[in-house]
VOPAGU-2260 file (C-alpha; in pm, 1 decimal, decimal comma):
REM VOPAGU-2260
SITE   aa  ch    i         X         Y         Z
SITE  UNK   A    0      -6,6      28,0       9,4
SITE  UNK   A    1     161,4     302,2     -86,1
SITE  UNK   A    2     157,3     550,8     219,0
SITE  UNK   A    3     230,7     929,2     239,1
SITE  UNK   A    4     396,3    1064,4     552,9
SITE  UNK   A    5     345,1    1457,3     530,8
SITE  UNK   A    6     612,6    1609,2     813,4
SITE  UNK   A    7     532,2    1922,5     909,0
SITE  UNK   A    8     919,1    2077,9     961,7
SITE  UNK   A    9     797,0    2431,1     941,0
SITE  UNK   A   10     395,4    2394,9     884,1
SITE  UNK   A   11     162,2    2349,2     603,3
SITE  UNK   A   12      -6,4    2540,6     342,2
SITE  UNK   A   13    -174,1    2496,5       3,8
SITE  UNK   A   14     131,6    2566,5    -226,6
SITE  UNK   A   15     400,3    2379,3      14,7
SITE  UNK   A   16     165,6    2091,3     -36,4
SITE  UNK   A   17     163,8    2119,7    -388,9
SITE  UNK   A   18     598,5    2164,8    -395,7
SITE  UNK   A   19     641,2    1850,4    -152,6
SITE  UNK   A   20     417,7    1628,3    -446,6
SITE  UNK   A   21     630,3    1742,8    -713,2
SITE  UNK   A   22     938,8    1757,1    -582,2
SITE  UNK   A   23     868,6    1362,6    -482,4
SITE  UNK   A   24     776,2    1262,2    -835,7
SITE  UNK   A   25     442,9    1441,6    -951,2
SITE  UNK   A   26     540,3    1604,6   -1291,8
SITE  UNK   A   27     431,5    1926,3   -1296,1
SITE  UNK   A   28     292,5    1838,5   -1668,6
SITE  UNK   A   29      26,0    1601,1   -1480,4
SITE  UNK   A   30     -20,0    1848,1   -1180,4
SITE  UNK   A   31    -127,4    2099,0   -1492,0
SITE  UNK   A   32    -354,9    1848,0   -1669,9
SITE  UNK   A   33    -554,0    1803,8   -1385,6
SITE  UNK   A   34    -596,8    2143,6   -1298,3
SITE  UNK   A   35    -720,7    2257,2   -1633,5
SITE  UNK   A   36   -1008,6    2050,5   -1556,3
SITE  UNK   A   37   -1120,9    2323,4   -1377,9
SITE  UNK   A   38   -1194,3    2489,6   -1623,4
SITE  UNK   A   39   -1061,2    2835,8   -1514,2
SITE  UNK   A   40    -815,1    3003,6   -1810,6
SITE  UNK   A   41    -714,2    3309,0   -1512,2
SITE  UNK   A   42    -385,4    3120,1   -1363,2
SITE  UNK   A   43     -74,9    2968,9   -1400,6
SITE  UNK   A   44     168,3    2747,9   -1213,2
SITE  UNK   A   45     541,8    2845,4   -1200,0
SITE  UNK   A   46     748,0    2561,4   -1069,9
SITE  UNK   A   47    1138,4    2589,1    -939,7
SITE  UNK   A   48    1376,1    2453,5    -720,1
SITE  UNK   A   49    1508,5    2682,5    -447,8
SITE  UNK   A   50    1742,1    2647,2    -135,3
SITE  UNK   A   51    1574,8    2700,6     248,2
SITE  UNK   A   52    1886,8    2710,7     455,7
SITE  UNK   A   53    2103,5    2469,3     212,9
SITE  UNK   A   54    1797,0    2223,5     155,3
SITE  UNK   A   55    1679,5    2194,5    -180,0
SITE  UNK   A   56    1321,6    2246,9    -230,3
SITE  UNK   A   57    1065,1    2299,8    -464,8
SITE  UNK   A   58     866,6    2601,8    -479,3
SITE  UNK   A   59     527,5    2603,4    -647,6
SITE  UNK   A   60     374,6    2936,5    -707,7
SITE  UNK   A   61       1,6    3033,4    -850,9
SITE  UNK   A   62      13,1    3315,4   -1038,9
SITE  UNK   A   63    -358,9    3423,7   -1075,4
SITE  UNK   A   64    -566,7    3703,2   -1298,1
SITE  UNK   A   65    -831,9    3659,8   -1115,0
SITE  UNK   A   66   -1041,6    3981,1   -1026,1
SITE  UNK   A   67   -1356,2    3797,1    -821,3
SITE  UNK   A   68   -1298,8    3996,5    -474,9
SITE  UNK   A   69   -1454,7    3697,4    -284,3
SITE  UNK   A   70   -1647,2    3396,9    -302,5
SITE  UNK   A   71   -1911,4    3233,7    -122,2
SITE  UNK   A   72   -1940,3    2806,6     -78,5
SITE  UNK   A   73   -2195,0    2792,8    -365,2
SITE  UNK   A   74   -1922,5    2936,6    -599,7
SITE  UNK   A   75   -1687,5    2728,6    -497,6
SITE  UNK   A   76   -1869,0    2416,6    -474,5
SITE  UNK   A   77   -1979,3    2515,6    -845,1
SITE  UNK   A   78   -1642,5    2524,6    -978,6
SITE  UNK   A   79   -1565,5    2194,0    -864,1
SITE  UNK   A   80   -1847,5    2039,3    -955,0
SITE  UNK   A   81   -1860,3    2194,4   -1321,5
SITE  UNK   A   82   -1485,3    2053,2   -1337,7
SITE  UNK   A   83   -1362,5    1750,1   -1516,7
SITE  UNK   A   84   -1186,3    1600,6   -1179,6
SITE  UNK   A   85   -1247,4    1283,2   -1055,9
SITE  UNK   A   86   -1491,5    1224,5    -798,9
SITE  UNK   A   87   -1294,1    1130,2    -517,0
SITE  UNK   A   88   -1148,7    1487,8    -614,5
SITE  UNK   A   89   -1453,7    1669,0    -612,2
SITE  UNK   A   90   -1610,1    1487,6    -293,6
SITE  UNK   A   91   -1323,3    1595,1    -109,2
SITE  UNK   A   92   -1269,3    1932,5    -218,2
SITE  UNK   A   93   -1622,5    2067,4    -125,7
SITE  UNK   A   94   -1604,4    1890,2     205,9
SITE  UNK   A   95   -1275,6    2112,7     282,0
SITE  UNK   A   96   -1455,5    2413,4     141,0
SITE  UNK   A   97   -1784,2    2351,9     342,1
SITE  UNK   A   98   -1547,6    2282,2     656,7
SITE  UNK   A   99   -1354,7    2633,9     586,6
SITE  UNK   A  100   -1662,3    2804,0     558,8
SITE  UNK   A  101   -1829,1    2605,8     874,7
SITE  UNK   A  102   -1510,1    2727,1    1069,4
SITE  UNK   A  103   -1544,3    3094,4     927,1
SITE  UNK   A  104   -1907,1    3093,1    1006,2
SITE  UNK   A  105   -1905,1    3015,0    1349,8
SITE  UNK   A  106   -1563,8    3278,1    1412,2
SITE  UNK   A  107   -1778,5    3533,8    1285,5
SITE  UNK   A  108   -2102,3    3444,8    1396,7
SITE  UNK   A  109   -2268,1    3390,5    1039,1
SITE  UNK   A  110   -2412,7    3090,0     838,0
SITE  UNK   A  111   -2234,9    2827,9     621,2
SITE  UNK   A  112   -2378,6    2949,7     336,1
SITE  UNK   A  113   -2370,3    3305,1     355,6
SITE  UNK   A  114   -1995,0    3359,3     457,3
SITE  UNK   A  115   -1766,2    3526,2     173,9
SITE  UNK   A  116   -1437,2    3425,0     163,5
SITE  UNK   A  117   -1136,0    3656,1      75,0
SITE  UNK   A  118    -797,5    3490,5      66,4
SITE  UNK   A  119    -925,3    3125,5      64,1
SITE  UNK   A  120   -1200,8    3207,6    -196,0
SITE  UNK   A  121    -970,1    3313,2    -449,9
SITE  UNK   A  122    -829,8    3119,8    -754,6
SITE  UNK   A  123    -490,4    3042,5    -600,4
SITE  UNK   A  124    -663,2    2849,8    -315,2
SITE  UNK   A  125    -893,1    2671,3    -549,6
SITE  UNK   A  126    -600,2    2567,2    -728,1
SITE  UNK   A  127    -408,0    2465,0    -397,8
SITE  UNK   A  128    -697,9    2213,1    -267,1
SITE  UNK   A  129    -754,0    2061,5    -585,6
SITE  UNK   A  130    -427,5    2024,0    -724,4
SITE  UNK   A  131    -291,2    1893,4    -406,8
SITE  UNK   A  132    -579,2    1631,5    -359,2
SITE  UNK   A  133    -547,4    1580,7    -789,6
SITE  UNK   A  134    -158,9    1517,1    -695,3
SITE  UNK   A  135    -209,2    1260,4    -444,0
SITE  UNK   A  136    -425,3    1076,4    -679,6
SITE  UNK   A  137    -204,9    1091,6    -928,2
SITE  UNK   A  138      89,0     917,3    -731,5
SITE  UNK   A  139    -130,3     633,3    -599,5
SITE  UNK   A  140    -125,2     742,6    -227,0
SITE  UNK   A  141    -355,7     504,0     -70,8
SITE  UNK   A  142    -276,0     628,5     294,2
SITE  UNK   A  143    -158,5     924,0     452,5
SITE  UNK   A  144     -13,9     963,9     802,5
SITE  UNK   A  145      62,0    1365,4     949,6
SITE  UNK   A  146     292,5    1450,1    1175,6
SITE  UNK   A  147     145,4    1685,9    1457,2
SITE  UNK   A  148      69,5    2067,3    1343,4
SITE  UNK   A  149     341,0    2338,4    1447,0
SITE  UNK   A  150     161,7    2649,0    1543,7
SITE  UNK   A  151     304,5    2989,0    1529,3
SITE  UNK   A  152     264,2    3255,3    1729,6
SITE  UNK   A  153     198,8    3651,9    1730,2
SITE  UNK   A  154       6,2    3841,3    1482,0
SITE  UNK   A  155     -84,1    3856,4    1119,8
SITE  UNK   A  156    -261,5    4140,3     938,7
SITE  UNK   A  157    -580,7    3955,0     715,6
SITE  UNK   A  158    -882,0    4080,9     538,6
SITE  UNK   A  159   -1060,4    4163,4     877,1
SITE  UNK   A  160    -754,6    4363,6    1040,4
SITE  UNK   A  161    -469,3    4216,7    1280,8
SITE  UNK   A  162    -549,4    3870,1    1404,6
SITE  UNK   A  163    -348,3    3645,6    1650,4
SITE  UNK   A  164    -162,2    3391,1    1560,6
SITE  UNK   A  165    -239,6    3077,3    1491,5
SITE  UNK   A  166    -521,0    3194,2    1312,3
SITE  UNK   A  167    -872,3    3135,1    1422,4
SITE  UNK   A  168   -1003,3    2930,6    1147,7
SITE  UNK   A  169    -699,7    2756,0    1097,8
SITE  UNK   A  170    -724,1    2659,4    1469,5
SITE  UNK   A  171   -1108,0    2561,4    1451,7
SITE  UNK   A  172   -1007,6    2298,4    1115,1
SITE  UNK   A  173    -766,3    2123,7    1356,5
SITE  UNK   A  174    -976,5    2039,8    1601,3
SITE  UNK   A  175    -955,3    1636,8    1674,6
SITE  UNK   A  176    -577,9    1686,7    1522,8
SITE  UNK   A  177    -250,6    1652,7    1718,0
SITE  UNK   A  178     -65,6    2014,8    1772,1
SITE  UNK   A  179     232,0    2166,1    1924,4
SITE  UNK   A  180     338,9    2501,6    1975,7
SITE  UNK   A  181     633,1    2677,2    1792,1
SITE  UNK   A  182     841,3    3005,0    1903,6
SITE  UNK   A  183     847,8    3110,1    1552,3
SITE  UNK   A  184     637,5    3386,0    1537,2
SITE  UNK   A  185     508,2    3360,1    1175,4
SITE  UNK   A  186     175,9    3177,2    1054,9
SITE  UNK   A  187     324,8    2797,1     992,2
SITE  UNK   A  188      -4,8    2639,2     958,1
SITE  UNK   A  189    -273,1    2855,1     716,0
SITE  UNK   A  190    -634,0    2702,1     656,6
SITE  UNK   A  191    -606,5    2572,1     372,5
SITE  UNK   A  192    -320,8    2404,1     460,7
SITE  UNK   A  193    -536,1    2292,2     771,1
SITE  UNK   A  194    -840,7    2210,0     567,8
SITE  UNK   A  195    -648,7    1953,4     319,7
SITE  UNK   A  196    -434,2    1773,1     549,0
SITE  UNK   A  197    -703,6    1697,9     856,2
SITE  UNK   A  198    -936,1    1594,7     568,1
SITE  UNK   A  199    -709,9    1327,5     392,3
SITE  UNK   A  200    -509,6    1234,1     714,1
SITE  UNK   A  201    -562,3     869,5     786,5
SITE  UNK   A  202    -379,1     909,7    1137,2
SITE  UNK   A  203    -160,4    1115,1    1304,4
SITE  UNK   A  204     209,4    1040,9    1498,6
SITE  UNK   A  205     575,6     949,0    1376,0
SITE  UNK   A  206     691,7     828,5    1038,2
SITE  UNK   A  207     518,6     444,6    1030,5
SITE  UNK   A  208     698,6     170,3     908,2
SITE  UNK   A  209     733,6     145,7     567,7
SITE  UNK   A  210     981,3      67,4     265,3
SITE  UNK   A  211    1120,7     415,3     139,9
SITE  UNK   A  212    1042,7     555,8    -221,4
SITE  UNK   A  213    1079,9     882,7    -231,5
SITE  UNK   A  214    1100,2    1196,4     -58,5
SITE  UNK   A  215    1023,7    1551,9    -146,7
SITE  UNK   A  216    1057,2    1914,6      12,3
SITE  UNK   A  217     821,7    2160,2     -59,5
SITE  UNK   A  218     932,0    2500,5      38,6
SITE  UNK   A  219     763,9    2822,6     180,5
SITE  UNK   A  220     811,5    3166,6      85,0
SITE  UNK   A  221     941,0    3323,8     453,2
SITE  UNK   A  222    1295,9    3231,2     575,9
SITE  UNK   A  223    1320,9    3076,4     889,6
SITE  UNK   A  224    1654,2    2999,4    1131,4
SITE  UNK   A  225    1600,2    2629,2    1029,1
SITE  UNK   A  226    1415,6    2512,5     663,6
SITE  UNK   A  227    1092,6    2632,6     613,2
SITE  UNK   A  228     983,8    2322,9     430,6
SITE  UNK   A  229     727,3    2059,9     433,8
SITE  UNK   A  230     872,5    1709,2     415,8
SITE  UNK   A  231     678,4    1411,6     203,3
SITE  UNK   A  232     794,0    1080,3     233,3
SITE  UNK   A  233     658,0     791,3      25,6
SITE  UNK   A  234     684,8     443,4      94,0
SITE  UNK   A  235     476,2     106,2      87,1
SITE  UNK   A  236     359,4      -6,9     401,0
SITE  UNK   A  237     212,9    -268,4     582,2
SITE  UNK   A  238     196,4    -378,5     987,9
SITE  UNK   A  239     312,4    -675,3    1095,1
SITE  UNK   A  240     -48,5    -824,7    1081,8
SITE  UNK   A  241     -63,5    -687,5     741,7
SITE  UNK   A  242    -379,3    -467,8     849,4
SITE  UNK   A  243    -380,8     -92,4     839,3
SITE  UNK   A  244    -498,3      42,1    1225,7
SITE  UNK   A  245    -650,2     409,0    1256,3
SITE  UNK   A  246    -785,4     575,9    1541,3
SITE  UNK   A  247   -1162,5     707,1    1443,3
SITE  UNK   A  248   -1466,4     857,5    1677,5
SITE  UNK   A  249   -1770,8     661,3    1711,4
SITE  UNK   A  250   -2063,1     860,1    1785,6
SITE  UNK   A  251   -2396,8     741,4    1901,8
SITE  UNK   A  252   -2717,5     842,7    2021,8
SITE  UNK   A  253   -3073,0     698,4    2065,5
SITE  UNK   A  254   -3405,4     799,8    1928,7
SITE  UNK   A  255   -3733,9     729,9    2007,8
SITE  UNK   A  256   -3961,8    1000,1    1906,3
SITE  UNK   A  257   -3846,1    1074,4    1547,5
SITE  UNK   A  258   -3978,4     979,0    1244,5
SITE  UNK   A  259   -3819,1     732,3     974,8
SITE  UNK   A  260   -3820,2    1034,3     715,6
SITE  UNK   A  261   -3563,7    1231,6     966,2
SITE  UNK   A  262   -3350,5     963,0    1037,2
SITE  UNK   A  263   -3285,1     857,6     677,9
SITE  UNK   A  264   -3225,5    1235,6     590,0
SITE  UNK   A  265   -3028,7    1296,2     876,4
SITE  UNK   A  266   -2800,9     954,1     762,6
SITE  UNK   A  267   -2772,0    1090,7     395,3
SITE  UNK   A  268   -2669,1    1422,5     520,6
SITE  UNK   A  269   -2370,4    1267,3     786,4
SITE  UNK   A  270   -2247,4    1069,0     471,2
SITE  UNK   A  271   -2229,7    1362,0     269,8
SITE  UNK   A  272   -2045,2    1582,5     505,5
SITE  UNK   A  273   -1753,5    1351,3     545,3
SITE  UNK   A  274   -1866,1    1029,6     803,9
SITE  UNK   A  275   -1733,8     709,5     733,3
SITE  UNK   A  276   -2017,4     491,9     782,7
SITE  UNK   A  277   -2380,9     537,0     987,6
SITE  UNK   A  278   -2557,0     283,7    1078,8
SITE  UNK   A  279   -2926,9     294,5    1182,5
SITE  UNK   A  280   -2964,8      18,3    1465,4
SITE  UNK   A  281   -3273,1    -150,9    1620,2
SITE  UNK   A  282   -3334,7     -32,5    1970,0
SITE  UNK   A  283   -3535,0     -99,6    2313,0
SITE  UNK   A  284   -3555,4     241,6    2517,4
SITE  UNK   A  285   -3689,3     277,5    2817,5
SITE  UNK   A  286   -4026,8     243,6    2942,1
SITE  UNK   A  287   -4059,1     -23,1    2653,4
SITE  UNK   A  288   -4017,5     212,4    2376,0
SITE  UNK   A  289   -3896,4      97,2    2065,7
SITE  UNK   A  290   -3673,5     347,5    1863,9
SITE  UNK   A  291   -3334,1     354,7    1676,7
SITE  UNK   A  292   -2987,5     385,3    1763,8
SITE  UNK   A  293   -2769,3     600,4    1523,6
SITE  UNK   A  294   -2426,3     525,0    1486,7
SITE  UNK   A  295   -2161,5     732,1    1305,1
SITE  UNK   A  296   -1813,1     628,8    1228,3
SITE  UNK   A  297   -1522,2     948,5    1139,6
SITE  UNK   A  298   -1201,0    1098,5    1155,2
SITE  UNK   A  299   -1146,0    1335,4    1443,9
SITE  UNK   A  300   -1159,8    1617,2    1245,1
SITE  UNK   A  301   -1524,2    1595,9    1118,2
SITE  UNK   A  302   -1654,9    1449,5    1454,5
SITE  UNK   A  303   -1731,0    1808,3    1576,0
SITE  UNK   A  304   -1942,4    1905,4    1292,9
SITE  UNK   A  305   -2087,8    1527,8    1271,2
SITE  UNK   A  306   -2205,6    1556,5    1570,7
SITE  UNK   A  307   -2402,8    1925,7    1569,1
SITE  UNK   A  308   -2571,5    1752,7    1285,3
SITE  UNK   A  309   -2693,3    1495,4    1553,5
SITE  UNK   A  310   -2813,4    1804,1    1773,0
SITE  UNK   A  311   -2956,8    1998,8    1507,8
SITE  UNK   A  312   -3124,7    1785,7    1313,1
SITE  UNK   A  313   -3266,8    1467,7    1528,9
SITE  UNK   A  314   -3458,0    1485,2    1863,3
SITE  UNK   A  315   -3172,5    1354,1    2067,1
SITE  UNK   A  316   -3058,1    1557,6    2404,3
SITE  UNK   A  317   -2717,3    1465,1    2416,4
SITE  UNK   A  318   -2437,8    1231,2    2178,1
SITE  UNK   A  319   -2244,0     930,0    2356,4
SITE  UNK   A  320   -1884,3     974,5    2177,6
SITE  UNK   A  321   -1534,9     721,8    2210,3
SITE  UNK   A  322   -1255,0     704,7    2050,5
SITE  UNK   A  323   -1185,9     342,1    1842,9
SITE  UNK   A  324    -955,8     130,1    1652,8
SITE  UNK   A  325   -1012,1       9,0    1359,9
SITE  UNK   A  326    -799,4    -234,5    1157,4
SITE  UNK   A  327    -888,8    -287,4     794,8
SITE  UNK   A  328    -707,9    -447,4     488,3
SITE  UNK   A  329    -495,4    -281,9     264,5
SITE  UNK   A  330    -660,7    -244,2     -74,6
SITE  UNK   A  331    -643,5     -58,5    -381,3
SITE  UNK   A  332    -874,0      87,4    -652,1
SITE  UNK   A  333    -855,4     -49,3   -1004,6
SITE  UNK   A  334   -1143,8      55,9   -1320,8
SITE  UNK   A  335   -1225,9    -269,5   -1530,5
SITE  UNK   A  336   -1352,6    -299,2   -1834,3
SITE  UNK   A  337   -1647,9    -549,5   -1909,2
SITE  UNK   A  338   -1895,2    -621,1   -2189,9
SITE  UNK   A  339   -2123,7    -348,4   -1985,0
SITE  UNK   A  340   -1903,2     -47,3   -1926,1
SITE  UNK   A  341   -1633,4      43,4   -1712,8
SITE  UNK   A  342   -1666,0     -43,4   -1348,4
SITE  UNK   A  343   -1459,1      21,4   -1066,1
SITE  UNK   A  344   -1363,1    -206,4    -823,7
SITE  UNK   A  345   -1182,9    -218,7    -488,4
SITE  UNK   A  346    -897,5    -484,0    -457,9
SITE  UNK   A  347    -835,9    -615,1     -72,1
SITE  UNK   A  348    -544,1    -801,6       2,6
SITE  UNK   A  349    -590,8   -1060,7     254,7
SITE  UNK   A  350    -249,7   -1211,3     434,0
SITE  UNK   A  351    -232,5   -1529,9     365,8
SITE  UNK   A  352    -529,2   -1563,9     143,3
SITE  UNK   A  353    -685,1   -1489,8    -224,0
SITE  UNK   A  354    -761,1   -1123,8    -243,7
SITE  UNK   A  355   -1110,4   -1001,5    -240,1
SITE  UNK   A  356   -1268,5    -812,2    -493,9
SITE  UNK   A  357   -1525,8    -562,1    -402,6
SITE  UNK   A  358   -1749,1    -429,0    -724,6
SITE  UNK   A  359   -1890,7     -49,0    -695,6
SITE  UNK   A  360   -2219,7     -84,6    -620,1
SITE  UNK   A  361   -2307,6     235,4    -837,7
SITE  UNK   A  362   -2131,8     137,2   -1146,1
SITE  UNK   A  363   -2297,6    -181,2   -1168,1
SITE  UNK   A  364   -2608,2     -53,6   -1071,6
SITE  UNK   A  365   -2589,3     157,0   -1371,7
SITE  UNK   A  366   -2456,1    -137,8   -1601,3
SITE  UNK   A  367   -2739,4    -345,5   -1459,9
SITE  UNK   A  368   -3011,6     -82,5   -1569,3
SITE  UNK   A  369   -2848,7     -54,6   -1938,3
SITE  UNK   A  370   -2802,9    -413,7   -1998,4
SITE  UNK   A  371   -3147,0    -502,4   -1860,1
SITE  UNK   A  372   -2951,0    -773,4   -1644,9
SITE  UNK   A  373   -2969,7    -857,5   -1282,6
SITE  UNK   A  374   -2743,8    -670,7   -1036,0
SITE  UNK   A  375   -2620,8    -959,1    -868,5
SITE  UNK   A  376   -2502,6   -1122,4   -1264,8
SITE  UNK   A  377   -2377,8    -754,0   -1293,0
SITE  UNK   A  378   -2154,0    -838,8    -988,0
SITE  UNK   A  379   -2056,9   -1161,1   -1035,9
SITE  UNK   A  380   -1904,8   -1063,3   -1431,5
SITE  UNK   A  381   -1720,3    -779,8   -1245,0
SITE  UNK   A  382   -1568,1   -1007,3   -1014,7
SITE  UNK   A  383   -1472,9   -1229,7   -1248,2
SITE  UNK   A  384   -1298,3   -1012,8   -1487,8
SITE  UNK   A  385   -1117,2    -787,3   -1219,9
SITE  UNK   A  386    -975,9   -1128,3   -1143,5
SITE  UNK   A  387    -880,4   -1206,7   -1512,2
SITE  UNK   A  388    -783,2    -871,3   -1580,7
SITE  UNK   A  389    -565,3    -816,8   -1228,8
SITE  UNK   A  390    -407,6   -1197,0   -1252,7
SITE  UNK   A  391    -559,1   -1255,3    -940,7
SITE  UNK   A  392    -695,8   -1584,7    -820,7
SITE  UNK   A  393   -1074,3   -1687,9    -812,1
SITE  UNK   A  394   -1338,4   -1930,4    -822,6
SITE  UNK   A  395   -1282,1   -2119,6   -1176,4
SITE  UNK   A  396   -1625,1   -2339,3   -1075,5
SITE  UNK   A  397   -1825,2   -2049,4   -1075,6
SITE  UNK   A  398   -2037,9   -2054,3   -1403,0
SITE  UNK   A  399   -2043,5   -1732,4   -1618,2
SITE  UNK   A  400   -2360,1   -1853,8   -1854,0
SITE  UNK   A  401   -2605,0   -1588,0   -1799,7
SITE  UNK   A  402   -2795,6   -1681,1   -2130,4
SITE  UNK   A  403   -2645,0   -1434,0   -2308,9
SITE  UNK   A  404   -2277,6   -1370,5   -2480,3
SITE  UNK   A  405   -2007,3   -1273,0   -2259,7
SITE  UNK   A  406   -1664,3   -1253,5   -2454,2
SITE  UNK   A  407   -1396,2   -1312,4   -2210,6
SITE  UNK   A  408   -1192,1   -1211,0   -2519,8
SITE  UNK   A  409   -1196,5    -842,1   -2503,2
SITE  UNK   A  410    -939,5    -587,5   -2368,1
SITE  UNK   A  411    -941,1    -515,5   -2000,7
SITE  UNK   A  412    -821,3    -185,3   -1932,9
SITE  UNK   A  413    -723,1     -90,5   -1570,1
SITE  UNK   A  414    -656,8     235,6   -1405,9
SITE  UNK   A  415    -591,5     168,2   -1094,5
SITE  UNK   A  416    -633,1    2664,5     119,4
SITE  UNK   A  417    -390,7    2832,8     231,3
SITE  UNK   A  418    -454,1    3228,0     335,6
SITE  UNK   A  419    -261,4    3359,8      44,5
SITE  UNK   A  420    -316,0    3692,2     145,1
SITE  UNK   A  421      -1,2    3653,3     375,4
SITE  UNK   A  422     185,7    3375,5     162,8
SITE  UNK   A  423     367,8    3115,0     430,5
C-alpha cells in the first residue's frame, strides 16, 4: 500500500503541499493537466528549485489574474462540480470548502452559506486544494499519516485586520488533530493547509514502518532559522499483521421519538458531510419504547461537525463519543472494462489468502439498468473480469453462462487553502 507521510517541519500551506508532491515525483505537466479540468483560465503554475537553509526544495507558485474579490460556498462548489476532476477529488474538495466556511461562520457568528471568503475564496486557493488532491491521486497514494501541526505565534494582518496566531480559522479546522506550539512568530499552518491535511489524514504521529520510495520537500515563502519546508515521505507499508490501524471517533445517539423520514435524511446528510459509515440499529428504549440507535464513524477532524448535525437535526439531547481503533485490509482501486461498461472495483489484500474483489455498487447498478441483467450477475461478471485482468486467483468453478454472450477475449483496461493574503 502506497503510504504518504507529511512531516510538517515548518508547518503547511497549500503551495507547500503542491511543492512537496512535485518534488516527490509528481510531474508538473500532470498537475497542470489535472488543474486544466477546472476550466479556469485566469491562473498558471510556476515551479522552481530553491534553497531553504541549504535544503533543496521545490517552490510552486500559483499566479492568478482573478478579479473576483470574494466567493461564497456555492461559488466554490460550482467551480468544483462543473470540473472534470475525479469524483474522489470533487467529494473531498467540496468537504474542504464546506469545513472552511463552517469555521469562518462560527468565528464571525454567521451562517455557512452566507460567509464570504476573501483569500481562501481566490483562484489560487481553489488551485491549491484541487491540485493537492489531484496530485495525491495521481501518485497513487492510498494512506496518509501526518505529523503534529506546529503552530506559530504573534499576529498577522488579514482581510479583517490584525488577527492572532494561530489564525482562528486554522485552529478551528484542526479540532481532533494533534498540535504543538512553536516559538516562531509567523503563520506556520494556514487555513487551507490545515483543511487539506486534516481532511485526507488517515492517522497522526511518527513515521510508520514502510519501505522508502521517494522524498519530496515543498518550500514556503518565508525564511526562518531552520528550513521552511514541508517534507513528504512516500513508501510501501503494512504492519506486521498486514492490516492498517487507525484511530477514529464513534458517535452514538438513541432516538425513540423521531420519524423514519428524518432519520433517513440525517443519515444521508452525515455521509455527505464526511462520515465514514452510518448505521441505524433497532433499540429497545426506556419505558419499553421501540426506537433506533444512530451510530456514526468519523475521522477525528470531522467529529464535531457531524455531532452538530445530530444535535441540530434530530430530537436527541445528547451524543455519546468514544475513540475506536479500526483495523482494515490494505486495498487499492482499479477500473475494469467489461462488456457492460467500465466498473470500478476495490482490491483488498488478505494476508495468506486470495485477494477480495469488491465492485462499486453505483457502477454495477448503472450497468444492470443499461443491460437489463440482474444486479447480482453484473457483480459476478465484474469480479470475474477483475480477477482475469489483474491476474488474481478466483473461483474457476463459477459459471458465467447467464444466457447471454460474454466475450472474455475483450481488452481489459484498468487504472488504478492556504490564506494567500500572507504567503507562508
